[in-house]
N, C-alpha and C positions, 0 to 999 in steps of 0.2 A: 247248866252252863248258859244259855242260850239269854234267860233272864239275869243272871248275875253279869255277863256281859254288857245287858242294855243297860243298868245301872250304875255301871261305872263308866258308861260312855259320857263324853263333854266334860265341863268344867265346876268345879266347886264354888259357889260365893265368894270364899277365902280367897281362890284363886283368880278370880274377877277383879276382885279389888286389887289385888297385887298388881294384877297386868295392869290395872289403868292407874295405878300409884306411879308405876314404874314409865307408864307413859306421859302420864303428867310431868313428871321429873323431867325426861327424854326434852319433852317440848319446850317447856320454861329454857333449860340450857341450851337448845339450838338458836331460841329466838333472841335469847342473852347473847352467844356469839354473834348473830347477824347484826345485831344493834351495835357492839362494840366495832365488828369490820367496818358498817357504816358509816359512824365517826371517826374509825382514825381515815378511812377513805376520805370524808368530808375537809377533815384537820391536814391532810397531805394536800388535799386538790387547792387547797386556802392558801397552804404556804407555798405552793407552786404559782399560784396566780399571784402572790405578793411578792416572790423573788423575780417573776416576769414583769413584772410592776417598776419594780424599783432600778433593773437594767434597763428597761425602755425610758425611764424618768432620767437616767445618769446619762441616757444618747441624747434625749430632748435636749438638757441643759448644755451637753457639751456641743451640738450643732447649734442653738440660739448662741451661746457664747460666742463660737466663732462667724457670727453673721458679718457679709461684706458692709460696710460703709457706702452708702451712696455718693459719698463725698470724693470727687477725683471724676466724676463719671458725666458725662454731657447730657445723659439719658433721664427721664422722670423717674424723681427717686422711688417711686411705687413699682418700675419695674425691679428694683433690686431688694428695697424694705419696704412692705405694708402691713402698716398695723392697723386693724378693725376691731369692731367692739364684737366681733364673733369668730374674731381668727388671727393668723399672722403667717405672712410669707416673706421668705429671705432666702438669700443668695448665700452659698458656703463655695471654697474652693476643694480643690481636690485632698488637702490635707485632712479634711475631714466628711468630705463627699464621697459619693460612691463609687468614682473613680478614681485612681491616681493620681490621674491629672484633669484640668478641666474645671467646670463649674455647675453647682446642682443646687435647684431650686427646689426649697421645701416647704410645705404650706402644712400648718396647724390650725384645723378649726372645726367647731362647732355644728354638727349637721345633722337635723329633724330625724329623727328615728318614726317611720310609720306603726312599729309593732311596739315599741313602748311610749305613748301617748303623753303626752307632756316631758318628756327626756329628750336628750340628745346623744348621738356619738361623738366620740372623740377621732377625728381622723387624720391620717397622715397623708399627704402627697408627696411625691420625688418626681422632678422633673429634673432630665439632663439639659443644660442648657449651653450653647457657644458664645463666646464674647463676641465673636468675629458676627456673630448674626444680632447683635444688641440683646445678649442673652435669652434669644427664642427658643423654647423649649423644642425639644426631641423626644425620645423615648421618657415615659411618665409612668407611673406606679401609685395605686390608692389602697390603702389599707387602713381598717378600723382598731384603734389602739385601746378602745374602752368603750363597753357597749351601755346603751341605757342609762345616760347621767342623769340625776336629778338637775343638775346646774353645771355648766362649764362659763368661767366668765375669763376675760383676757384684761390685765391691767400693764401700763407702761408707766414706768416713774421717768423722772429726771437723774435721781439720784435714787442708791439702794433705801434709803429713808422715809425718801417721798414717794407714794404710792396714787394713782389716779391720774395721770396725767390723759390728757385728752387723747381717748380712742381715735385710731383713725389719723393722726396726724404725727409728724416728727418734728423735731425742733426747728427753731426758724430757721437755720443754716443748711437743713437738710440733712445731718447727722443723723446717728441712733438714738435711740431711748437710751438711757444709763442701764435700764432692769426691766425685763419682761416677767411677770409672773402668771401663770396659767392655774385655774383653782379648778377642780373638779369634785363634787359631792356627789356620792353613789351609796344608797343604801344609809344615809345619814353621817357618813364617813368623808371626812373632806380630805384632799389629797393636792398638793401643792407642787407647781413644778415652778423654780426659780432660776433666774440665768442673769447674771451681770454681763454686759453684752462686752468684749474687749475691745473692739474699736468703735467705742462709743468716744464721742471728743469732749 
C-alpha cells in the first residue's frame, strides 16, 4: 500500500504539459487584455485633451475678437493692446471677461520651460483692471494652457489675407491689427488659433 501510494503521488509528464499550456494561454489572454485596455485608455485621454484644447481655442478666439481698441483713450496704446513677437496682451470688457462688469487684461505668451529644453509653454495670464486707475491691475492669475510646445509664433495682420505685420507694433493710428494668429507646433502637429478683431478700424 505504501509503495503504491508513493508511486501515485505527484504529477505525470502529461499533466505538467497540460498545466503549462493552460498557464501560457491564460498569460497571453491577460497580456492582450492589458494591451487593449492601455490602448483604449490612451485613445480616451487623447480625445479628452483634444476636446479640452478645442474649448480653450474657442475661448481664446472669443476673447481676442473682443479686444478693446486703444482708440479713444489717452493712455499709451500698449496699456490696452500690446502685440509682441512672443505674446499679446489685450483688454476686454465684462461681456467676455471674468467679471460681469468691469475690465480684464488677458495675456497670451510663450514662456521657456526648463523641463523641456528647446520648448516653451503656452501661458495665459489674467488680471482684473479698473478704468478709473488707468487699467491698473488688481487680482491676477496665470495658467499653463499647453506644455512643451516645439514652437509658438504670433502673427499680426492688417487684413485676414495679409499676415506677418511687424510684431510689436499697432497700425499708425494706434488701432488694433485686423487679425491675430497664434501657431503652436507640438509633436509635429500644428495648431492654429486665429481671431479677427471686431473693433479694429
